[in-house]
C-alpha positions as CSV (number, residue, x, y, z in Angstrom):
1,M,-83.8,-45.7,-56.7
2,T,-87.2,-47.4,-58.7
3,K,-87.7,-51.2,-57.6
4,E,-90.1,-53.4,-59.6
5,T,-90.7,-57.0,-57.3
6,A,-93.4,-59.3,-57.5
7,L,-93.9,-62.0,-54.5
8,D,-94.9,-65.5,-54.3
9,Q,-96.1,-66.3,-50.9
10,I,-95.1,-70.0,-51.1
11,D,-94.7,-71.0,-47.1
12,Q,-94.5,-75.2,-48.0
13,S,-92.3,-77.7,-46.1
14,F,-91.0,-80.8,-48.1
15,R,-88.8,-83.8,-46.3
16,I,-85.8,-83.7,-48.2
17,S,-83.6,-86.8,-47.4
18,V,-80.2,-86.6,-46.0
19,T,-77.9,-90.0,-46.4
20,N,-74.7,-91.2,-44.7
21,P,-73.4,-93.2,-47.8
22,L,-71.3,-95.2,-46.1
23,T,-73.5,-95.9,-43.1
24,R,-76.2,-95.8,-45.5
25,T,-77.8,-93.8,-42.1
26,D,-81.2,-91.7,-43.6
27,L,-82.4,-89.2,-41.3
28,P,-84.5,-87.0,-43.5
29,A,-84.6,-83.5,-42.9
30,V,-87.4,-80.3,-43.3
31,L,-87.3,-78.1,-46.3
32,R,-88.7,-75.4,-45.7
33,V,-89.7,-73.3,-48.7
34,L,-90.9,-69.4,-47.4
35,D,-91.0,-67.1,-50.7
36,A,-90.0,-66.8,-54.2
37,T,-89.4,-62.8,-55.3
38,L,-88.8,-61.2,-58.7
39,T,-86.7,-57.9,-57.8
40,T,-84.7,-55.7,-59.8
41,D,-83.0,-54.8,-56.3
42,D,-79.3,-56.8,-56.9
43,P,-79.3,-59.8,-54.2
44,S,-76.0,-59.3,-53.7
45,A,-75.8,-55.8,-52.3
46,N,-73.8,-54.3,-54.6
47,S,-76.7,-52.1,-55.9
48,N,-76.1,-53.6,-59.5
49,S,-79.4,-53.3,-61.9
50,P,-79.8,-56.9,-63.6
51,P,-79.0,-57.1,-67.3
52,R,-81.7,-55.9,-69.6
53,G,-84.2,-57.8,-70.1
54,E,-83.9,-59.5,-66.9
55,I,-84.8,-60.2,-63.7
56,Y,-83.6,-61.5,-60.2
57,L,-85.4,-64.5,-59.0
58,T,-84.4,-64.7,-55.2
59,L,-85.2,-67.3,-52.6
60,R,-85.9,-67.9,-49.0
61,L,-85.4,-71.2,-47.4
62,S,-84.7,-72.8,-43.9
63,C,-84.1,-76.3,-43.3
64,G,-83.5,-78.4,-40.0
65,P,-83.3,-82.1,-38.9
66,V,-86.4,-84.7,-38.0
67,H,-86.0,-86.6,-35.4
68,F,-87.1,-90.1,-35.7
69,Q,-87.0,-92.7,-32.5
70,N,-87.3,-96.3,-33.7
71,A,-84.9,-98.8,-32.7
72,T,-81.7,-97.3,-34.1
73,L,-82.2,-93.7,-33.5
74,G,-83.4,-91.6,-30.9
75,P,-84.4,-88.4,-30.5
76,G,-81.0,-86.7,-30.6
77,D,-79.6,-88.4,-33.9
78,F,-79.2,-86.4,-36.9
79,F,-76.9,-84.2,-38.9
80,S,-76.4,-80.7,-38.8
81,T,-73.3,-78.2,-39.4
82,M,-73.8,-79.0,-43.3
83,T,-72.0,-77.4,-45.8
84,P,-74.5,-75.3,-47.8
85,L,-76.0,-76.7,-50.8
86,P,-73.8,-75.9,-53.8
87,A,-75.3,-73.6,-56.8
88,T,-75.8,-75.9,-59.3
89,A,-78.1,-78.5,-57.1
90,L,-80.8,-75.6,-57.5
91,R,-82.1,-74.9,-60.7
92,Y,-85.1,-72.9,-62.0
93,V,-87.2,-74.4,-65.1
94,T,-89.6,-71.7,-66.6
95,A,-93.1,-72.5,-68.0
96,S,-91.4,-72.8,-71.4
97,G,-88.6,-75.5,-70.6
98,R,-85.8,-73.3,-70.3
99,S,-83.8,-74.0,-67.5
100,Y,-81.3,-71.5,-65.1
101,V,-78.6,-72.6,-62.5
102,S,-78.8,-70.2,-59.4
103,T,-76.0,-68.1,-58.1
104,R,-75.0,-68.6,-54.3
105,I,-74.0,-66.0,-52.1
106,D,-73.0,-65.7,-48.5
107,P,-72.7,-69.1,-47.7
108,I,-72.7,-69.1,-43.5
109,N,-70.0,-71.5,-42.0
110,Q,-71.8,-73.6,-39.8
111,A,-68.3,-74.2,-37.4
112,N,-70.0,-73.0,-34.6
113,N,-74.0,-73.0,-35.4
114,P,-75.4,-72.5,-31.9
115,F,-79.1,-74.1,-33.4
116,A,-78.2,-77.1,-34.5
117,S,-80.6,-78.9,-33.7
118,N,-82.6,-76.7,-35.6
119,D,-80.9,-75.7,-38.5
120,N,-78.8,-77.8,-40.3
121,G,-77.5,-75.7,-42.4
122,L,-78.1,-77.1,-45.7
123,V,-79.3,-73.8,-46.9
124,D,-77.6,-71.4,-45.2
125,A,-76.6,-68.9,-48.1
126,T,-78.4,-66.9,-50.5
127,Y,-79.5,-68.1,-53.9
128,Y,-80.7,-66.4,-56.7
129,F,-81.6,-66.9,-60.4
130,T,-81.7,-64.5,-63.3
131,V,-84.6,-64.9,-65.6
132,P,-86.5,-63.5,-68.2
133,I,-87.8,-60.0,-66.9
134,R,-91.2,-61.4,-68.5
135,N,-90.8,-64.8,-66.8
136,R,-94.5,-64.9,-64.4
137,R,-94.3,-68.9,-64.0
138,G,-92.0,-71.9,-63.5
139,T,-90.5,-74.6,-61.6
140,F,-87.8,-74.5,-58.8
141,E,-86.3,-77.7,-58.3
142,I,-83.2,-79.1,-55.6
143,L,-81.4,-82.0,-57.9
144,P,-79.9,-84.8,-55.6
145,S,-75.9,-83.4,-54.7
146,R,-73.2,-84.0,-52.1
147,T,-72.4,-81.8,-48.9
148,F,-70.8,-82.7,-45.5
149,G,-72.1,-82.4,-42.6
150,T,-71.9,-83.6,-38.7
151,Q,-73.4,-86.6,-37.5
152,Y,-74.9,-85.9,-33.8
153,E,-76.0,-88.9,-31.4
154,G,-78.0,-88.2,-28.6
155,Y,-77.2,-84.5,-29.5
156,V,-73.5,-84.9,-29.1
157,A,-71.4,-85.0,-32.7
158,I,-69.5,-88.0,-33.5
159,G,-67.7,-86.8,-36.8
160,T,-67.9,-85.1,-39.9
161,A,-69.5,-87.3,-43.2
162,T,-69.5,-86.9,-47.0
163,L,-73.6,-86.7,-46.9
164,D,-76.3,-87.4,-50.1
165,I,-79.0,-85.2,-50.6
166,G,-82.1,-86.6,-51.7
167,G,-84.2,-85.1,-54.9
168,P,-85.3,-83.6,-57.0
169,T,-88.0,-81.8,-54.5
170,R,-90.2,-79.6,-56.8
171,V,-91.6,-76.5,-56.3
172,A,-94.0,-74.7,-58.7
173,L,-94.3,-71.0,-58.6
174,Q,-96.4,-68.4,-60.0
175,F,-95.9,-64.0,-60.2
176,P,-98.8,-61.7,-60.7
177,K,-99.0,-60.5,-64.7
178,K,-97.7,-56.7,-63.4
179,L,-94.9,-55.8,-61.5
180,T,-95.2,-54.0,-58.3
181,V,-93.1,-50.7,-59.0
182,T,-91.6,-49.1,-55.8
183,T,-89.8,-45.9,-55.0
184,T,-87.9,-45.5,-52.3
185,T,-86.7,-41.8,-51.1
186,P,-84.0,-41.4,-48.3
187,H,-85.2,-40.6,-45.0
188,R,-85.0,-37.3,-43.4
189,H,-85.5,-35.9,-40.2
190,G,-86.9,-39.1,-38.8
191,Q,-89.0,-39.5,-41.1
192,A,-90.5,-42.6,-42.6
193,T,-89.6,-43.8,-46.3
194,E,-92.5,-42.6,-48.8
195,T,-93.8,-44.8,-51.3
196,G,-96.4,-43.8,-54.4
197,N,-97.3,-42.0,-57.0
198,G,-96.2,-38.5,-55.2
199,T,-93.0,-39.9,-54.5
200,M,-91.8,-41.0,-57.8
201,F,-92.8,-37.6,-59.4
202,A,-91.0,-35.9,-56.8
203,S,-87.7,-38.6,-57.9
204,M,-88.1,-37.8,-61.3
205,L,-87.6,-34.2,-60.8
206,N,-84.6,-35.0,-58.5
207,F,-83.4,-36.8,-61.5
208,A,-84.1,-34.1,-64.1
209,S,-82.3,-31.7,-61.5
210,T,-79.3,-33.5,-61.3
211,L,-78.8,-34.4,-64.7
212,L,-79.2,-30.6,-65.5
213,G,-75.9,-30.4,-63.1
214,V,-74.0,-32.7,-64.8
215,F,-74.4,-31.2,-67.6
216,L,-73.8,-27.7,-66.6
217,V,-70.1,-29.0,-64.7
218,G,-69.3,-31.2,-67.2
219,S,-69.3,-28.3,-69.9
220,F,-67.0,-26.4,-67.5
221,Y,-64.5,-29.7,-67.3
222,L,-64.6,-29.5,-71.3
223,A,-63.3,-26.4,-71.3
224,R,-60.4,-26.7,-69.1
225,P,-56.7,-27.5,-70.7
226,R,-56.1,-30.7,-71.8
227,S,-53.2,-31.3,-70.2
228,R,-55.0,-30.9,-66.7
229,R,-57.6,-33.6,-68.2
230,R,-54.6,-35.8,-68.9
231,R,-53.2,-35.2,-65.0
232,A,-56.9,-36.0,-63.7
233,R,-56.7,-39.4,-65.8
234,Q,-53.4,-40.0,-63.9
235,V,-55.0,-40.0,-60.1
236,Q,-55.9,-43.6,-59.3
237,P,-58.8,-43.7,-56.6
238,T,-57.5,-45.7,-53.2
239,F,-60.1,-47.7,-51.8
240,V,-59.4,-48.5,-48.0
241,V,-60.8,-51.9,-47.3
242,R,-61.4,-53.0,-43.4
243,E,-60.6,-56.6,-42.7
244,T,-62.3,-58.6,-40.5
245,Q,-61.6,-61.9,-39.2
246,G,-63.9,-64.7,-41.0
247,P,-64.8,-67.9,-40.2
248,T,-62.8,-70.8,-40.1
249,A,-63.2,-74.2,-41.0
250,P,-64.3,-77.0,-38.5
251,A,-62.3,-78.6,-36.2
252,T,-61.7,-82.3,-36.8
253,S,-61.1,-84.8,-34.4
254,S,-59.3,-88.0,-34.7
255,P,-58.8,-91.2,-32.5
256,V,-54.8,-91.5,-32.6
257,S,-53.0,-89.3,-30.1
258,V,-52.3,-86.1,-30.8
259,V,-48.4,-85.6,-32.1
260,D,-46.4,-82.2,-31.5
261,V,-44.7,-81.4,-34.5
262,P,-43.6,-77.9,-35.7
263,S,-45.6,-75.9,-37.3
264,T,-45.0,-75.4,-41.0
265,T,-46.8,-73.6,-43.4
266,H,-45.5,-73.8,-47.6
267,V,-46.7,-70.5,-48.9
268,P,-46.7,-70.1,-52.7
269,S,-44.5,-67.4,-54.6
270,T,-46.0,-64.0,-54.1
271,P,-45.1,-60.9,-55.5
272,S,-43.5,-59.1,-52.5
273,P,-45.6,-56.6,-50.5
274,D,-45.9,-52.4,-51.4
275,P,-43.9,-51.4,-48.8
276,S,-46.1,-48.2,-48.8
277,R,-48.8,-49.6,-47.4
278,P,-49.9,-51.0,-44.0
279,A,-48.2,-53.7,-42.1
280,D,-50.8,-56.4,-42.0
281,T,-49.7,-59.5,-40.4
282,S,-52.5,-61.6,-42.0
283,T,-52.5,-64.1,-44.2
284,L,-55.2,-65.1,-46.5
285,R,-56.2,-68.9,-46.5
286,V,-57.7,-71.1,-49.3
287,D,-58.6,-74.7,-48.6
288,V,-59.5,-76.9,-51.2
289,L,-59.0,-80.5,-49.3
290,G,-62.5,-80.7,-49.1
291,P,-65.1,-78.0,-49.5
292,L,-63.6,-74.5,-50.4
293,T,-63.2,-72.0,-47.6
294,L,-61.2,-68.2,-47.6
295,S,-60.7,-66.6,-44.8
296,P,-60.3,-63.8,-43.3
297,T,-62.5,-61.8,-45.8
298,N,-64.3,-58.6,-45.6
299,G,-68.1,-60.1,-46.7
300,T,-69.6,-62.4,-48.9
301,A,-68.4,-63.8,-51.7
302,S,-70.5,-65.1,-54.8
303,D,-69.6,-68.4,-56.8
304,P,-67.4,-66.5,-59.4
305,V,-65.7,-64.4,-56.9
306,R,-64.8,-67.8,-54.6
307,A,-63.8,-69.6,-58.0
308,I,-61.4,-66.5,-59.0
309,V,-59.6,-66.3,-55.5
310,A,-59.3,-70.4,-55.4
311,Y,-57.7,-70.3,-59.2
312,L,-55.5,-67.1,-58.4
313,A,-54.7,-69.2,-55.3
314,M,-53.6,-72.8,-56.8
315,N,-52.2,-71.1,-60.0
316,N,-49.9,-68.4,-57.8
317,E,-46.6,-68.9,-59.1
318,R,-47.0,-65.8,-61.9
319,P,-49.9,-63.0,-62.9
320,H,-52.3,-63.8,-64.7
321,S,-53.6,-61.6,-67.7
322,L,-57.6,-61.2,-67.1
323,E,-58.3,-63.1,-70.6
324,E,-56.6,-65.9,-68.9
325,I,-59.0,-65.5,-65.8
326,Q,-61.9,-65.3,-67.8
327,T,-61.0,-68.3,-70.0
328,A,-60.5,-70.4,-66.8
329,I,-63.5,-69.1,-64.7
330,W,-66.1,-68.9,-67.8
331,P,-65.3,-71.6,-70.0
332,L,-67.4,-71.6,-73.6
333,T,-69.7,-74.4,-74.1
334,E,-71.8,-75.1,-77.6
335,N,-74.9,-73.1,-75.6
336,G,-73.4,-70.9,-73.3
337,S,-72.4,-67.4,-74.1
338,D,-69.0,-65.4,-73.4
339,I,-69.2,-63.3,-70.6
340,K,-68.7,-59.4,-71.3
341,R,-65.4,-57.8,-70.5
342,P,-66.9,-55.1,-68.0
343,A,-69.0,-57.9,-65.9
344,M,-65.3,-60.2,-65.4
345,R,-63.7,-56.8,-64.3
346,N,-67.1,-56.1,-61.9
347,Y,-66.2,-59.8,-61.1
348,M,-62.0,-58.8,-60.0
349,A,-63.6,-55.9,-58.5
350,D,-65.9,-57.8,-56.4
351,A,-62.7,-60.8,-55.3
352,R,-60.7,-57.4,-54.3
353,K,-63.2,-56.1,-52.0
354,V,-63.8,-60.1,-50.5
355,V,-60.3,-60.5,-49.9
356,G,-59.0,-57.0,-49.3
357,E,-56.7,-54.7,-51.8
358,R,-53.6,-56.0,-50.1
359,H,-54.3,-59.8,-51.3
360,L,-55.1,-58.4,-54.5
361,P,-53.7,-55.5,-56.4
362,T,-55.1,-54.0,-59.3
363,A,-53.5,-54.8,-62.7
364,S,-53.0,-51.7,-63.5
365,G,-49.3,-51.0,-65.1
366,K,-48.5,-54.6,-64.0
367,S,-48.3,-58.1,-66.2
368,G,-51.9,-59.3,-64.6
369,Y,-53.0,-60.3,-61.2
370,Q,-51.5,-62.6,-58.4
371,L,-52.2,-62.8,-54.8
372,V,-50.3,-61.2,-52.7
373,D,-49.5,-63.1,-48.9
374,V,-51.7,-65.9,-49.6
375,T,-51.4,-69.6,-48.7
376,T,-53.5,-72.9,-48.7
377,D,-53.7,-76.1,-47.5
378,W,-52.6,-78.0,-50.8
379,H,-49.5,-75.9,-50.5
380,E,-49.0,-76.8,-46.8
381,F,-49.7,-80.7,-47.5
382,E,-46.8,-80.4,-49.9
383,G,-44.9,-78.7,-47.7
384,L,-45.2,-80.9,-44.9
385,I,-44.0,-84.2,-47.5
386,A,-41.2,-82.2,-49.0
387,Q,-39.9,-81.5,-45.1
388,S,-40.9,-85.2,-44.0
389,Q,-38.4,-86.2,-47.1
390,G,-35.2,-84.3,-45.7
391,V,-35.7,-86.1,-42.0
392,A,-34.9,-89.0,-40.2
393,K,-37.6,-91.5,-40.7
394,P,-39.4,-91.2,-37.0
395,A,-39.3,-87.5,-37.5
396,A,-41.1,-87.6,-40.7
397,L,-44.2,-90.2,-39.8
398,P,-45.6,-87.1,-37.9
399,L,-45.4,-84.9,-40.4
400,K,-47.1,-86.8,-42.7
401,R,-49.8,-87.8,-40.4
402,Q,-50.2,-83.8,-40.1
403,A,-50.7,-83.6,-43.8
404,L,-53.4,-86.3,-44.0
405,S,-55.1,-84.3,-40.9
406,L,-55.5,-81.6,-43.5
407,V,-58.3,-83.6,-45.7
408,R,-61.7,-82.5,-44.8
409,G,-63.5,-84.3,-47.7
410,V,-63.3,-84.9,-51.6
411,P,-61.5,-81.8,-53.2
412,F,-63.8,-78.6,-54.1
413,T,-66.8,-81.0,-52.9
414,A,-69.4,-78.5,-53.1
415,D,-68.6,-76.5,-55.8
416,T,-68.6,-78.2,-58.8
417,S,-70.5,-75.0,-61.0
418,R,-69.4,-73.8,-64.2
419,Y,-67.3,-71.7,-62.4
420,F,-65.1,-74.5,-61.5
421,T,-64.2,-76.3,-64.5
422,W,-60.8,-75.4,-64.5
423,A,-60.2,-77.5,-61.3
424,F,-60.8,-80.7,-63.2
425,S,-59.6,-79.6,-66.3
426,T,-56.2,-78.5,-65.6
427,S,-56.0,-82.0,-63.6
428,V,-56.0,-79.9,-59.9
429,V,-58.2,-82.3,-58.2
430,Y,-56.5,-85.6,-60.2
431,K,-53.2,-84.2,-59.1
432,I,-54.7,-83.3,-55.4
433,T,-56.9,-86.8,-55.3
434,E,-53.6,-88.9,-56.4
435,A,-50.9,-87.4,-53.9
436,V,-53.0,-87.8,-50.9
437,T,-53.9,-91.8,-51.7
438,T,-50.4,-92.0,-51.9
439,L,-49.3,-90.8,-48.8
440,T,-52.1,-92.8,-47.6
441,H,-51.0,-95.9,-48.6
442,T,-47.7,-95.4,-48.0
443,V,-48.2,-93.8,-44.4
444,S,-50.9,-97.0,-43.4
445,R,-48.6,-99.6,-44.5
446,E,-45.6,-98.0,-42.1
447,L,-48.1,-97.9,-39.0
448,V,-49.2,-101.7,-39.6
449,L,-45.2,-102.7,-39.9
450,A,-44.8,-101.1,-36.6
451,S,-48.3,-102.6,-35.0
452,E,-50.3,-99.4,-35.0
453,L,-53.3,-100.6,-36.2
454,G,-55.5,-97.7,-34.6
455,G,-53.6,-95.2,-36.4
456,A,-53.3,-97.0,-39.8
457,E,-57.2,-97.5,-39.3
458,W,-57.4,-93.4,-39.1
459,V,-54.7,-92.7,-41.9
460,L,-57.2,-95.0,-44.6
461,R,-60.1,-93.2,-43.1
462,Q,-58.6,-89.5,-44.0
463,G,-57.3,-91.5,-47.5
464,L,-60.9,-92.3,-48.4
465,L,-62.3,-88.8,-47.2
466,C,-60.6,-87.6,-50.3
467,D,-60.8,-90.6,-52.7
468,P,-64.0,-92.5,-51.4
469,S,-64.0,-95.1,-54.3
470,S,-60.2,-96.0,-53.9
471,L,-60.1,-99.7,-54.3
472,T,-56.5,-99.5,-52.8
473,L,-57.7,-97.8,-50.0
474,W,-60.4,-99.9,-49.5
475,E,-57.9,-103.1,-49.7
476,D,-55.6,-101.5,-47.2
477,L,-58.6,-100.8,-45.0
478,T,-59.7,-103.9,-44.6
479,D,-56.5,-105.5,-44.0
480,V,-56.2,-103.6,-41.1
481,L,-59.7,-104.6,-39.9
482,L,-59.2,-108.3,-40.6
483,E,-56.6,-108.1,-37.7
484,G,-58.6,-106.5,-35.3
485,K,-61.1,-108.4,-33.1
486,D,-64.1,-106.8,-33.7
487,A,-66.7,-108.7,-35.7
488,S,-69.2,-106.1,-35.8
489,L,-67.0,-103.1,-37.7
490,L,-66.3,-105.6,-40.8
491,D,-70.3,-106.0,-41.0
492,L,-70.5,-102.1,-41.1
493,H,-67.4,-101.9,-43.1
494,W,-69.0,-104.6,-45.5
495,K,-72.3,-102.2,-46.1
496,A,-69.8,-99.2,-46.5
497,A,-67.8,-100.2,-49.1
498,G,-71.2,-101.3,-51.2
499,T,-72.0,-97.9,-51.8
500,V,-69.1,-96.8,-53.4
501,L,-67.7,-99.7,-54.6
502,E,-69.4,-102.4,-57.6
503,S,-70.4,-105.8,-56.4
504,D,-67.4,-107.7,-58.0
505,E,-65.2,-105.5,-56.0
506,V,-67.0,-105.9,-52.7
507,T,-66.4,-109.9,-53.2
508,A,-63.1,-109.5,-53.4
509,L,-62.7,-107.7,-50.3
510,R,-64.9,-110.3,-48.6
511,T,-62.1,-113.2,-49.9
512,R,-59.1,-111.2,-48.4
513,K,-57.9,-113.5,-45.7
514,H,-56.0,-112.1,-42.1
515,G,-52.5,-111.2,-42.2
């Protein structure tokens, strides 16, 4: 296969700010930009050629924490195990001024990062742009954005936090005028891969002979009866996808005691699995109460694929046509062009590869696409609340706590690219946020009346993970802390509130009285 490439060996390091907006703790990290490559080789490893007249621009990045030693920060204090930056945080601007947003694939789950003190996970994904093939100069930018990470003190994790990533960070890129053309041939009998003009000539001969063979075989099939051709069309290929256990979301700790409650999972309505398929007890899980996670998966998932799976999981009450999915995932804008139908079908095929055909069957002969055997943390949240409404009050409180323990952050936090517009236009995010904040307010009041201030504080902090700017929850948390005896917590509380609330709102919080 002939490949065209050009390399910019950048190898530069930059300081990038990583800040906890609640505590204003700032631990800058080192962003290392290794190199940038223009290539016709598909970064997603699907062997797809770039669109006509375009080429892929891929980046190699790494990021690690910087340790500062001063009055408050020691050598083991840093942020790590971060959710990789969303695709929208990376932008490429050509010399002519036209800008392109990156595509992110293969985000690495940081739940069990063994190199937490050296690799913070901020760019642990593959990022690439699709740019004009004639482009040779431009600027790569990392824009201000938000993600999640774990805060460490003395190399000990003390909890997860929403993090603001500083910016913009700009890196100038420049490539040679001519691309390097390489032809790769398969290995034979242990020989190394050959490149060069001789190999290219041999490859052209092989290509010509292949065309001749295809022509002869095609002529033979054209001469066969039409009825046999019809029967051949009806034979559907069978794909066998091996499912592997994907990464799981990091466990979160809470200051309240663990309550033993029955495990309850509300599974949205799904079509019954085909009994002719092999039995498979695994369930596809899509978590959206924070950064989007899919588990288990059979490989890497690009942002469009992640959006397709999330959209179907959150709207799984009926099958959806390809047109509906395309409209949701690829909304039209005044300046943007629509995606072609073959490209959309390719995205659906990629989604099927990632989650497995058992979970996302083909729509052939059916009314549309629908996930099979899938659950989400949002549907589990709804199921726990529904169950709590059917039991006595003492048994309902643990179920509500369990529902709030599912919250990991703002819904779809790191997925704000154009492919996730549907999550806001259909009010999914607002519905989730309202349900979480309402439940948080109710449960915290119940715990305060029961003199369980520690439990009430934990519940309120869980709610603020979902809606950091909720004035109602900040008022509730202020009341709880005023009842406590640790005045130092209040000082930190006012600073944290000031990062997300207006100054007059913080002033109003300070005027609240004990009791």
